[in-house]
Every structure is written in C-alpha cells, then in structure tokens.
N, C-alpha and C positions, 0 to 999 in steps of 0.2 A: 180526811177521807177514811182514815183508819177508825176514828171514833164512830163515824156514820155506819161503816160496815159492821162494827161491833154491835151497835144498837139494833141494826136490821137483823143480824143473826140472832140476837137475844129475843127480839120480838117474834121472829119466825119460830124459834124453838119453843117459846112460851105458848104461842098459838097452837102449834102442833101438839104440844103436851096437853094443853087444855082440851083440845078436840078429842084426842085419844082417850084422855081420862074421862071426859063426859060420856062418850059413847060406851066405853067399857063399864062405866058405873051403872047405866041403865040395863045393860045386858047382864051384868053380874048380879044386879038386884033381883032379876027374874030367876036366875039360876039359884040364888041363895035360898029361895023359898022351897025349892024341891030337893036341892042337893046338899044343903047345909053350907057351912063356911069354907070348906076345902076348895071348891072351884073358885070361890071369891078370892081366896088368898093366892091361888095360882095365876089367875088373871091379873091380879094386882102386881104380882112379881114380874109377869111378862111386860106389862105396861111400863113399869119402872125400868126394866132392862132396855126397852125400846127407846124410851126418853133418854136414858144415860148414853146409849150408843150414838143417838142422834146428836146430843150435845157434845159428845167427844169428837165426832166428825167435824162439827161446826167449829170446835175449838182448834182442831188440827188445821183447818183451812184458814182460820183467823190468825193462827200462829205463823203460818207460811206467808200470809200477806203482810204481817207485821215485820217479818224478817227481810233479808236481802234478796230473796228469791233465787239463791244460788242453786238450790235443789229443785227438781221437778215438783210440780204441784201434787198434793195428795190425790191418789186415785181411788175414788169411792163410787159406788153405784147410787143412783137416785139424785136427789136435789143437790146435795153438797158436792158430789162429784161433778155434776154439770156446771155448778157455779165456779168451782175451782178451775175447771178446764177453760171456761170462757174468760175468767180473769187472767189465766196464764197466757192465753192467746192475745188478749189486749196488751199485756205487759211486753210480750215479745215484739208485737207490732210497734209499740212505742219505742222500745230499745232500738229496733231497726231504723226507724225514722231518725232518732237521735244520732245513731252511728253514721248514717248517710249524711246528715247535716254537718256533723263534726268533720267527716272526711272532705266534704266540699269546702268547708271553712279552711281546713289545713292546706288543701290544694291551692286555694285562692291566696292564702298568706305566703305559701311557698313561691307562687308565681310573682307576687309583689316583692318578696325578698330577693328574687333573681333580677329585679329591675335595676338598670344602671343608674336610675334616678332615686332620690330619697323620697320616701313616702311616710307620712306621719299623720295619725288620726287624733283629733282633739274633740273633747266633749263640749257641752254647752258652757262649762266654766273654764274653757281653754286648758283643761288638764289632759295630759298625754294618756291616750288609751292603748296605743300600739305604735311602734315605728320599726322600719326595717333597718338592716345593718348600714346601708348607705346614708340614710337620714341620721342615724346615730353618729356616724363619722362626720357628717357635715356640721351638725349642731353640737358635737361634743357630749352626747348623751349616753346613758347606760340603758339598753333596751329593757332590762328587767328591773333594775333598781329605781329608775325614774318614772315608771308607770304611776299614774294618778298624781303626778306632780304638775303644778302650773308651768306651762311652757315659758312664760315670761320671767319666772324665777330662775330658769336655767339658761335661757338664751337672752342675753342682755344687749345685743346689738341694737343701737337706737333706731336704725332704719327699719329693722324687722319688727320691733315692738310697736313703733308708730304705725306701721303698715297693718299690723294685726288689730290694733285698737281702733283704727280709722274705719275698718269694715268695708273699704272700697277695694274690691278684689278684681277689678276689670283687667288690670295689667300687673305683671310680676314686679317685684322689687329686687333690685340688684345692689349688693353691698360687699365690701371687702370682708373676707373671712380671716380673722386674725390668727386662727389656729393653723391654717395651711398657707398663709400668705398668698391666697388666691382670691377668686371672685365667685360669689354664690348668687344664683338667681332663684328666688322663692315665689311660688304662686299658690294662693289659697283658693280652694273651691268648696263652697258649702254643699253638703250632700244629705242633709237631714235637718230637722228642727234644732237649730243651735249647734249643729255638728259641722266641723270643718276638716277638709282634707288638705294637708300641707305638702306640696310637691317642691322638692329642692333639686337643683342641678349645679354641678361645678362647671362653670363656663370659662375657667382660666385659660385653657388651651384655645377655645374659640376666640376669646378676647385677644390673646397673643397672636393668633393667626390673622385676625382682622387688622390688628395693628401692623403686623408685618406686611400685609397686603397694601395697606395705605402707604406705608413707608416705601414699599417697592414701586408702586405707581408714581409716587412723588419723586423718587430717585431716578427712575427711567425718564420721566418727563424732564427732569433737570439735566440729565446727561445728554438727552437728545436736543433740548432747547439751546444749549450752549453752542455746539457746532452749527446748528441751523441758523442761529443769530449771526455767527461769523460768515457763513455762506451767503445769507441774505444781504449782509452789509457789503460784501465784496461784489456780489452780482449787481447791486445797485450802483456801486462805484464804477464797475466796468461799463455799465450801460449808459452812464451819464458823463463820465470823464474819459478823455483820451489820455491814457497813461503811456509813458515811455516803455519801450520793449523790455528793458531790465526790470522795471517795476511790475509790468504785466506778468513776467515769469515768476517773480516773487509772490504776487497775489495768487496766481494759479497754483503755485506750489502749496501755499497755505490752504487754499480751497481743497486741493487734493488730500492734504493731511486730514482736514476736518471730515471730508466725505469718507475717507478710510476709517476714521474713528467711529463714525456712525455705523459703517458697515461691520466693523468688528463688534460693536455693541449688539447690533441685531443678530449677528452670528452667534454670539455667546448666549443671548436670550433664547434663541431657537434651540441651541444645544441643551440648555437647562430644561426647557420644556420637553424635549425629546427624552432626556434622562428620567424625568419625573413620570413620564407616561408610558415608558417601555418596560417589558418584563426584565427580571434580573438575568445577568449573563449565565449561560449554562455551565455545567461542570464537566462537560466532555470536549471542550474546545481548548486544547493545550497549546501554549505558546512558549518557546524557549526564552528564558530570562535574558540570555545573551542578545537576542534580537531586540528586546525592549531597551536594554542598556545601550546597545549600539546605536539605535535611533535617537535616544536621548542625548548621547554624546555628540552625534552629528548635528542635532538641532542646536546644542549649546555652542559648538565650534562655529557653526554658520552665523549665529547671532553675535557671537563675541568678536569674530573677525580678527582673532589673534590678540585681543586686548587682555585676555585672562589666561591663567594656567588651569587647564581642565584635565582632571585625572580620574581614574577609576580604581577603587580599592576592593580587594587586596591587590598587591602589585604583580603577583604571579599570573601570567596570562597564558591562554591556550596557544596562540600563534603570533604573539606580538601585536595584535590588533587592538590592544587596550581593553579586552574583555576578560574578566577574571575566570580562571579555570573552574572555580566553584559555581559561577553563574552559568557556564556552558553546560554543566551537568544537571541543571534544574529546569523544570517547566512549571508554569502556572496556568491554572484554568481561568480564563478571563476573556473579555471582549478586547481584541487587539487594538481597535481604534480608540476605545474609551481609555484604556490604561496608557496608551501612547499619548493621548491628549492630556491626561493627568500629569504624567512625568514631564511632558513638554511644557506645561504651565509652570511646574516647579523650577525647571532649569531656566526658563525664560525669565522668571522673577529673579533668580540668582544672578543671571547675567545683567539684568537691568539695574539692580541695586548694588552690585559689587563694583567698587571703583576699578579703573584701569590698573592692571598689574596684580589684581587680586587673584585668589585661588578658589576654584570650585571643584568639589569632589563628589563623585557618585559612588554609592556603595550598595551592594546586595548582601544580606545576611540571612542565613537560615537558622532559626532559633532551635533550642533543644526540644521544644514542644512540637516541632514540625511546621510552625508558622514561618512566614517570610517577611522581610523588611527591606523596602527600597528607601534609601536616604539620599538627600541632596544637601550638601553642606557648603556654606560660603563664609568668607571672612569679611563680609560687608559691614555696614554700620550697626546692624542688630536692631532689635525691637524691644521696647519696654514691656515689662511683665503685664501691666494692666491692659495691654492691647491683645495679648495672645489669645484669650478666650473668644474674642470677637472677630478674629482675622478671616474666618470662613463665612461671615455674614455677607450677604449681597450688598455691594457698593460700600462696604466699610473700608475706610482708608486711614492708615496711621497718619499720613501727611497727604492731604488731598492735592495740594499743589504739586508736590514731587511726583505723585502717582500719575497725574495728568501729563506732566512733562515727559515721563517715560512711556507714555502711550497706553497705560493700563485702562481697562474698562471697569475695574472693581468687581468683576465676576469670576476671575480666574480661580481663586481658591474656593469659591462656592461650587464651581464645577468640579474641582478636584475632590471636595468633600462628598458630593453626590456620587461621583464615580466609585470611590473607594468604599463607600457605604453600600452601594449596590453589589459589591463583591464580598460583602461580609466583613470588611476591615474598617480601619479608622485612620484619620490623619493626626499625627502628633507633631507639635511644634515646640522647639526649645531654642530660646534666643535671649540675648542680653546685650544691651547697648555697648557698642565698641568691641564686641567679641564675636560678631557674626551670628548666623542662624543655621539651624538644622531642621529640615522638613522631612518627615518620615511617613511612609505609607505601609500599613500592615496588611497582610493577607492571611486568612485562617489556614490551618493545616490541611483542610479538605481541598484547598485550591493550590497546593504545592506538592510536587512529586519529583523523584529522580527522573532525569530525561532518559528516554529510550535511545539505543545506539544509533538508530536511523536518524533521529532528530538531531543528535550531536553531530553526526557526519554532515547533515544538511546545513546546520548552522556554521560549521567550520568552512564548508565550501563557499557559503555566501560571504563570510567575512574575508 
C-alpha cells in the first residue's frame, strides 16, 4: 500500500507540474516578445516554487503515512490536506474497529478463563492454540510455553489419544488422571474447518458421590432385608405351626427385637436426611455445658444399669451432682437436640463396647484459643488404626457381627459427624487395641462463651 501511495503521489505531482509548466510556457512565450526575458524568469521562478511546495507537502503526507501515525496528520490546504485528512479518518476508524474486536476477544477469553471446566483450542494439526487455567491443570500444560505444540506430544493418556485420533466425538471419554489420582471426562467439539474445542471436567467428586450413593442403597437394602427375613420366617412359622407358649414368647421376643432394629434404622436414616437438609444451628441459642453433660451422664447410667464406673472430669463439682465447676460456668451456641443426640451416640457406643466393670469418663475442656472440647473415654477393647479414618462412614463396621449383636445400626457415628460439622467443629478419634478409645467433639470459639449468672443459677437449681 505504501508503494502504491508513493507512486500515486509522484504521478499526481508530475502531472500537476507538467500542466503548470505547459500553461506557463505558452503565457510566458507571449510575454517575452514584448517585455523581454525578465517576466519569463519571474514566472519560471514562481512555477518552480509552486512545484517545490507541492512536492514538499506530498512528501510530508507520504512520510506521515510511512510512519506509525503517532502524530496528527499534516494540516495543509488544497489537495494534500484533504488527502491527509481522509487517510487519517480511515486509519482512526480502522484502529477503533481493531480495538473493539480486541476488547471483545479479551472479554470472551476472560469469561472462558473463569469457567470451572477446562477449555482448550486445537488447530487443524491438533496443535494447542489456547487453553484456560483449568485445562492446563487437568492436562499438565503450560498455557504460554505449550502453545503451538501438538497435544498428543504432551498428553499421552492412551484413552485420550485414541479418542482424539478416532474422530468420533459423540460421547465424552472418561479416564483416570494420573496427576491428581482422580477421574477426567473429556469431550471434543468441532467448531470450524479442522478446528476442535476440547472440554475437560474433573468428575472425581461426582464419581465418589455416585459410588457412595450405590453403596448406601445397597447397605440400607441389606440392613432392612435381614430383619425382614427373620420376621417373615417367624410369621410363617406362627401361622403354620402351633408352638408351645414358652416357644411363642421366645419367637415374639425375637420378632420384637427385629422390628425395633428396623425402627431404629429408619429413625437414624430420617435423622440423617433432616440434618443434611436443614440450615446450620444459629449462634444466638446458648445452652449450658452442664446441661449437656448432665444429660449424657444420665443416658450412660441408664444404659449401663450399674455395670460400669461412669465419671466426669475434672473432679471438682459445683454441688456434688457430678458436673464440673468449669462446665457450669460455660455455655455453647448449639442446637440442644442435635448436640444431645451426638453426645448420646458417643456414650451409648462406650457403654455397648466396654466390658462390665470398665470405666467411662466424660470431659469438657476449654482450650487456650477459646474453642471447646467434649470427650468420651472408655477402657474397652479399642480400635485398630486402619479403621479410624472410616469410622464415621455410613454402615461402616469394624466387626459387623459384634455391631449387630450390640444393636447398632451403623449410622451413629455418621450422625455425630454431621451434627458436629454443622456446628463448625469436627470429630476426633484416638484408639488403640487393648487400650480403649477417646472420641472428642470440638466446637469453634464463636460457639463458646462464659455463662451468664442467670444461666448458672438456673443450671444449679435444675441439678
């Protein structure tokens, strides 16, 4: 374009100079006959000055066009001024269009960058044109360094390479991601001649949730089927055989136990569903720690029926009722029924699994950072380390036979975990075979405060 403009400017300058020179020559020839050579020389000098100025203006416009156009276009009257003005307008309009297109592209890429899924653009040779941060993390790429690199040289997962080379993109491909020990789902969508859009998604959590759902349904079905089988068998026996009164009482007792087992299972399932679907407990419902400990001790004593030694630590008490002075002076923000249920599950497990004559201790501790800690310790058989991380899973049992013998549903610790997490805390377990177990529930500092005097007096009067 620059060469074309230069030629046009030279042609125009030459034509103008020729026209002016030709006209002046005829006029000056006439003048020279009457006035001599002086007018001729003056006219010739004027023509040269005109042509020189015209070429200078043309050169200035051409120099501006050849440059970066950082300065405004030259301002001249006449042809060159008009040409420079129109060229400047055209360039400004072009720059505005380019700027708007660049802004739209940047906005689009920013939106894609914010996507929770990976997005990767491939050209006709399967070379990377662009990828967002999520795709770079999924495939182990560098968004800058790996541009223009063949994707199959960088991502060598056999399932992905075969999927890309096959060209059948109706369904996504799923394969393990060795970098994150998770699972990736990749879908390729053609969006132009030979161009492909690669969409990636980490479905590890989805796969885990689906697996948990399948296991949950299978476990519930198994837990309900067993007592139902027992009940159906005894119902058939009672309806077809005349049993002696003593045997009838035994059969009815077993049926009652199995019905109670199913009722407890359904109750625990409903409680879990309620916990998962309800809002978190408020921070303005304060309950004395003494009331929670007192109820937990009462539950443990009722279930133990004198078979265990049940104590509360520390030993100094407010009024001899077994509630520590430190606990009387503290309140926690909680759902009373939920936290009572959690503590009740812990003391129930301690009583069930601690042999007769064993010791069960309940403790409340306020930490230096202001958080609180409920602990239930027993000297029962203990639990091997490999089981501790899975104790709060639904229906997980260290010893399934022993758990069913003690009447557990396999959901107690799962309920405890949900309750304490809804309160912003966590459940901690420390156990060793032959040395007993310690189950602890933590509460954050925001849910622990010194009890007001009215609350202390009310708790004292109740105990």
